[in-house]
N, C-alpha and C positions, 0 to 999 in steps of 0.2 A: 796628160790624159785626163779626160773628164770622168766623173763618178756617175755610175748608173744606179738608180734606185730600183730595187726589186721589191715590188709590193707583195706583202705576205699573202694576199688573196690569190695571187697568180699561182701559188704552189698547191692550192686546194685541189685534191683529187688528181694531182699531176705526178709525173715521174721525172725526177731530176737526174740528168745524165752525170757521168763522171768525166769532167773535162780532161782532155789530153791534147798533145800537140799533133796536128795533122800536117802532112807535107802537101803543099799546094803547088801543083806542077805549072810549068810555063804555059803560055797561051798555045792552043792547039790540042790541049788536053785539059781536064778539069777534075775536081774532087767535089763530092756532094757534102755540103755542110749541114743541111737539114733535109731529112727524108720526106718525100711527098706522101708517104703513108700516114703521117701524123699531123696533128694540129698542135701548134706551140703557143702556150700562154706567154712565154717569154723566151727570147733568144738573143744572145750576145756573142758577137764574133770579134776577136782581137787579132790583129796582125802582129805576130811576134817575130816575124822574119825581117829580112833586109831589103826586100823588093816590094813594090806596090802589089796589092791583091785586087782583082776585079771580081765583083760579085753580081750574079744575075739570079733573079727570082723567076722560076718556071721557064728555064731555058739554059742553053750552054753559053757561058761567057767567053769572050775573047778580049784582047787588049783594046778593041775598038767598039765592042758591043757589050755593055754592062749597065747595071743600075747603080752600083756603089763602087767607088774606088777608094780603098783604104791604104794610106801610106804606112810605112813601118811604125810600129808602136802606137797605132790608133785603133779605135774600136767603133763598132756600129751596133745599135740595138735594133733588132728586127722583130717587132711584136706582132701578134695576131696572124702569124703565117699559118695558113690553113690548107693542108693537103696539096702542096706543090713543092717540088724540089727547089732547093737553093744551092747553087753551085759556085765554085770559085776557081780562078786561075791566076797565075802571076802575069803581070803585064810585060816584064822584060826578062824574067827568069823565075825560077822556082822560089818559093817562099814558105812560110809556116804560119799556121793559125791555130788559135784555141777557140773552141765553141762551147759555150755554156747554154743549156736549154732546159726547158720544162715542157714535157709532152703532156698535153691535156686531152687528146683524143686520138683514136686509132680507127682508120677507115676499114680495117680488115676484121676486127673483133666487134661483133654485134653485142649490144647489151642483153643481159639475161631477161627472159620473160617469165613472170610468175603467173600461175593459174590457180 
């Protein structure tokens, strides 16, 4: 497994999530890895299951329609994801993933205005 460098500047004014294991369902269903409400300065997805995971940005993945396919024990860094859902499904069966991310923007919360 490769090492991914997390630049310290990416954490500035960001919210770091608490990584946990997500169940990734088989194709025909999906799980949201990154919520389209937020912008991410950094995002790392690791396949910790025993089946391949198909990942799609701004759409629902299937075992034939995806942007990234992660084999077991591999990872992908998805940086600069801005306000789009990132979803995943297993290509032959259910699997598991861990997502580490830093949220740097929120499309619902408007910045305060001073007068």
